[in-house]
C-alpha positions as CSV (number, residue, x, y, z in Angstrom):
1,M,-10.0,-9.8,-0.4
2,F,-7.1,-11.0,1.2
3,A,-2.8,-11.9,1.1
4,V,-0.7,-13.1,2.9
5,V,3.0,-11.1,2.4
6,Q,6.5,-11.8,3.9
7,I,7.2,-8.3,6.8
8,A,11.0,-8.7,7.9
9,G,11.7,-11.7,8.2
10,S,7.2,-12.7,9.9
11,Q,4.5,-13.8,7.5
12,F,1.1,-11.3,8.1
13,R,-2.4,-12.3,7.0
14,V,-3.5,-8.8,6.0
15,Q,-6.2,-7.1,4.6
16,K,-6.8,-2.9,3.6
17,D,-7.6,-0.7,5.8
18,Q,-5.9,-2.5,9.0
19,T,-3.7,-1.9,11.1
20,L,-1.0,-3.5,12.6
21,Y,2.3,-4.4,14.4
22,V,5.5,-5.6,12.3
23,P,8.8,-6.3,13.2
24,R,10.9,-2.7,12.7
25,V,10.8,-1.3,8.7
26,E,13.5,1.2,8.0
27,G,11.4,4.8,7.5
28,N,9.6,8.2,9.5
29,A,5.6,7.9,10.2
30,G,4.2,8.7,6.8
31,D,5.8,7.1,4.4
32,K,4.8,4.5,1.4
33,L,6.0,1.1,1.2
34,E,5.4,-1.2,-1.2
35,F,5.9,-5.2,-0.5
36,S,6.3,-7.6,-3.2
37,D,6.6,-10.2,-2.1
38,V,3.4,-11.6,-1.6
39,L,2.9,-15.9,-0.4
40,L,-0.8,-15.4,-1.7
41,S,-3.8,-13.6,-2.9
42,T,-7.2,-13.9,-3.1
43,A,-9.9,-11.6,-5.1
44,G,-13.1,-13.4,-4.8
45,D,-12.8,-17.1,-4.6
46,Q,-9.8,-17.7,-6.9
47,F,-6.5,-17.9,-5.2
48,T,-3.5,-17.5,-6.5
49,T,-0.8,-19.0,-5.4
50,G,4.0,-19.4,-5.6
51,K,5.3,-17.6,-8.0
52,D,1.5,-16.8,-9.7
53,V,0.5,-14.2,-7.1
54,K,1.6,-11.1,-8.8
55,S,-0.2,-8.5,-5.8
56,V,1.7,-5.7,-4.7
57,V,0.9,-5.0,-0.8
58,K,1.5,-0.9,-0.6
59,V,1.2,-0.2,3.4
60,E,1.8,4.0,4.9
61,I,4.6,3.6,8.5
62,L,1.9,5.2,11.5
63,G,4.7,5.2,13.8
64,H,7.5,3.0,16.1
65,V,7.2,1.6,19.6
66,Q,8.7,-0.3,21.3
67,G,6.8,-3.2,23.3
68,N,6.5,-4.1,26.6
69,K,9.7,-5.2,28.8
70,V,11.1,-9.1,29.4
71,I,12.9,-9.6,32.6
72,S,15.7,-12.0,32.0
73,F,16.4,-13.6,35.6
74,K,19.3,-15.7,36.6
75,M,20.5,-17.1,39.5
76,N,22.5,-19.3,41.8
77,R,20.7,-20.0,45.3
78,R,23.8,-19.7,48.2
79,K,26.2,-18.8,45.7
80,G,25.5,-15.3,45.4
81,F,25.3,-15.3,42.1
82,R,22.2,-12.8,40.9
83,K,21.9,-11.3,37.7
84,K,19.0,-9.4,35.7
85,H,18.3,-7.9,31.8
86,G,15.6,-6.5,30.6
87,H,14.7,-5.8,26.4
88,R,11.7,-4.0,24.9
89,T,11.6,-5.1,21.3
90,H,11.0,-2.1,18.5
91,Y,8.2,-2.3,16.5
92,T,6.9,-1.0,13.3
93,K,2.7,0.0,12.5
94,I,1.6,0.1,9.5
95,K,-1.5,0.7,8.2
96,V,-2.5,-1.3,4.9
97,T,-3.6,1.5,2.1
98,D,-4.1,-1.5,-1.0
99,I,-3.2,-4.6,-2.2
100,A,-3.1,-4.5,-5.8
């Protein structure tokens, strides 16, 4: 059994006991959340989509982490212009506890 759920503007295919990294979600480690924006769910051979989906995905927050550093560098040759920016995207590590 799996479901496609929308979390923080991104779509994820989730199964029970799966851990994944999603864009930062408010909450502390150990908090339990429910996502009701399920786009598709399966139960055996039956698929339900659209407004017929009544499933809810229950998750537990394991912690907050940062992604790899991304560096943006701009330069104009022979002008002495150099600009260096960098950032690290914030993610939340979650574990799917149940799809009901």
